[in-house]
C-alpha positions in Angstrom: -66.7 130.0 30.6 -69.6 132.6 31.5 -67.2 135.6 32.6 -63.4 136.4 31.1 -61.1 138.8 32.3 -59.3 140.5 29.4 -55.8 141.9 30.0 -52.0 142.2 28.5 -49.8 145.5 27.5 -49.3 148.8 27.9 -48.9 150.3 24.0 -45.5 151.6 25.3 -45.0 148.0 25.8 -44.9 147.2 21.6 -43.4 150.1 20.9 -47.0 151.2 20.1 -47.1 155.0 20.1 -50.5 156.6 18.1 -54.0 154.5 17.0 -52.3 154.4 13.8 -50.0 151.1 14.6 -49.8 148.0 12.4 -49.7 145.7 15.5 -53.6 147.2 17.1 -56.0 146.1 14.5 -53.5 142.2 14.5 -53.8 142.3 17.9 -57.6 143.8 17.9 -58.0 140.4 15.8 -56.7 138.2 17.7 -58.7 139.2 20.7 -62.4 138.9 18.4 -61.2 135.2 17.2 -61.1 134.3 20.9 -64.2 136.1 21.9 -66.0 134.3 19.5 -64.9 131.1 20.6 -65.0 131.6 24.3 -68.8 133.1 23.1 -69.6 130.0 21.1 -69.0 128.0 24.9 -71.0 131.0 26.6 -69.6 133.4 27.3 -71.4 136.3 28.8 -69.4 138.9 30.6 -65.8 140.8 29.5 -64.3 142.0 32.6 -61.3 144.7 31.9 -60.1 147.4 34.2 -59.4 150.5 31.3 -55.6 150.3 31.1 -54.6 151.9 27.9 -53.4 149.4 25.2 -54.5 145.8 25.4 -57.8 146.4 28.0 -58.8 149.1 25.7 -58.5 147.4 22.5 -61.1 145.1 23.7 -63.4 147.5 24.8 -63.8 148.5 20.8 -63.6 144.9 20.0 -66.5 144.0 22.3 -68.2 146.9 21.3 -67.7 146.0 17.7 -68.9 143.1 18.3 -71.9 143.8 20.4 -74.0 143.9 17.3 -73.5 140.6 16.3 -73.4 139.4 20.2 -76.4 141.7 21.3 -76.3 139.3 25.1 -72.4 139.8 25.3 -71.4 142.6 28.0 -68.9 144.2 29.5 -67.6 145.8 32.4 -64.8 148.1 33.5 -63.4 147.2 37.1 -60.5 150.4 38.0 -58.1 149.8 40.5 -58.9 153.2 41.8 -60.9 156.6 41.2 -59.6 158.7 38.4 -57.3 156.5 36.7 -57.5 158.3 33.3 -57.0 162.3 35.5 -53.6 162.3 34.6 -53.7 160.8 30.7 -53.4 163.3 27.8 -56.8 164.7 26.1 -56.8 161.5 23.2 -56.4 158.8 25.6 -58.9 161.0 28.1 -61.6 160.7 24.8 -60.8 157.2 24.1 -61.6 155.7 28.0 -64.6 157.6 28.3 -66.0 156.6 25.4 -65.3 152.5 26.1 -67.0 153.8 30.2 -69.9 154.9 28.1 -70.5 151.9 26.2 -70.1 149.4 29.1 -72.4 147.8 30.8 -71.0 148.1 34.2 -68.3 150.3 36.1 -67.1 150.7 39.6 -63.6 151.1 41.4 -62.4 148.3 43.4 -60.4 150.8 45.6 -63.2 153.7 45.2 -60.7 156.7 46.4 -58.5 157.9 44.0 -54.6 156.7 43.6 -52.2 156.0 46.7 -49.7 153.3 45.8 -48.9 150.3 43.8 -50.9 148.2 46.1 -53.9 149.0 44.2 -53.2 147.4 40.8 -53.1 144.2 43.0 -55.9 144.7 44.6 -57.2 145.4 41.2 -55.7 142.2 40.2 -57.0 139.9 42.8 -60.2 140.9 42.7 -61.0 141.0 39.1 -59.3 137.0 39.0 -61.2 136.2 42.1 -64.3 136.7 40.3 -64.0 136.0 36.5 -64.1 132.7 35.2 -60.6 132.7 33.7 -58.3 135.1 31.6 -57.4 135.8 28.2 -54.3 137.4 28.3 -52.4 138.9 25.5 -48.6 138.3 26.8 -46.0 136.5 25.8 -42.5 134.9 27.8 -39.8 136.4 25.8 -41.6 139.9 26.2 -42.3 140.4 29.5 -43.6 143.2 30.4 -46.9 144.0 33.6 -48.7 141.0 32.0 -46.3 139.1 34.2 -47.5 139.8 37.0 -51.5 139.3 36.6 -50.0 135.8 35.0 -48.5 134.9 38.2 -51.4 136.2 40.5 -54.0 134.0 37.5 -51.3 131.1 37.8 -51.1 131.1 41.1 -55.7 131.7 41.3 -55.5 128.2 38.8 -53.1 126.1 41.1 -56.8 126.2 44.0 -59.5 127.0 41.8 -61.2 126.1 38.0 -59.5 128.7 36.6 -58.6 129.0 32.6 -56.0 130.5 31.7 -55.6 131.4 27.5 -52.8 133.3 26.6 -52.5 135.1 22.7 -48.4 135.0 22.5 -45.9 136.8 19.2 -46.4 133.4 17.3 -50.2 134.2 17.4 -49.9 136.8 16.7 -47.4 136.6 13.6 -49.8 133.8 11.9 -53.2 136.7 12.4 -51.0 138.8 10.5 -49.7 136.4 8.5 -53.6 135.7 7.7 -54.5 139.3 7.6 -52.2 139.8 4.8 -53.5 136.9 2.6 -56.5 138.2 3.0 -55.7 141.6 1.4 -53.9 140.1 -0.9 
């Protein structure tokens, strides 16, 4: 697998309302662990859409891993132009930082927000142009990732497409490992 789409929950769907939340390092560690495995399997590109939450945290992990894996690249493919326009200043600053570090940035619709269809088109486009998806999602905690998972499953039925999930059990296991390391 050479190209992977990373997506998952928005912060509020996980009850995360600031960057100091103890769950963020756990999610980032889970993403890092999967990326290391995928890099050993030939991963070259990670694609995100720049949404807050899992996608932003994934970009931060990739930026950190670039020292160790200089060939790892990431792109941000947004659903529409200026997606960050209505975000608060702190979120905009973080977004502009990850955009500045990206190897490629574009927008699927090449125009500002019009309607929810732009999110669906973005997901379809990214799925059709990647080899798989790494999704932070748990069936017991439905949220926005369920929609991209359905699209990925539909695509997987007719194509060689890989779906990798990080669920609540995986995160709990990583939290326990991190706790043991702190001891």
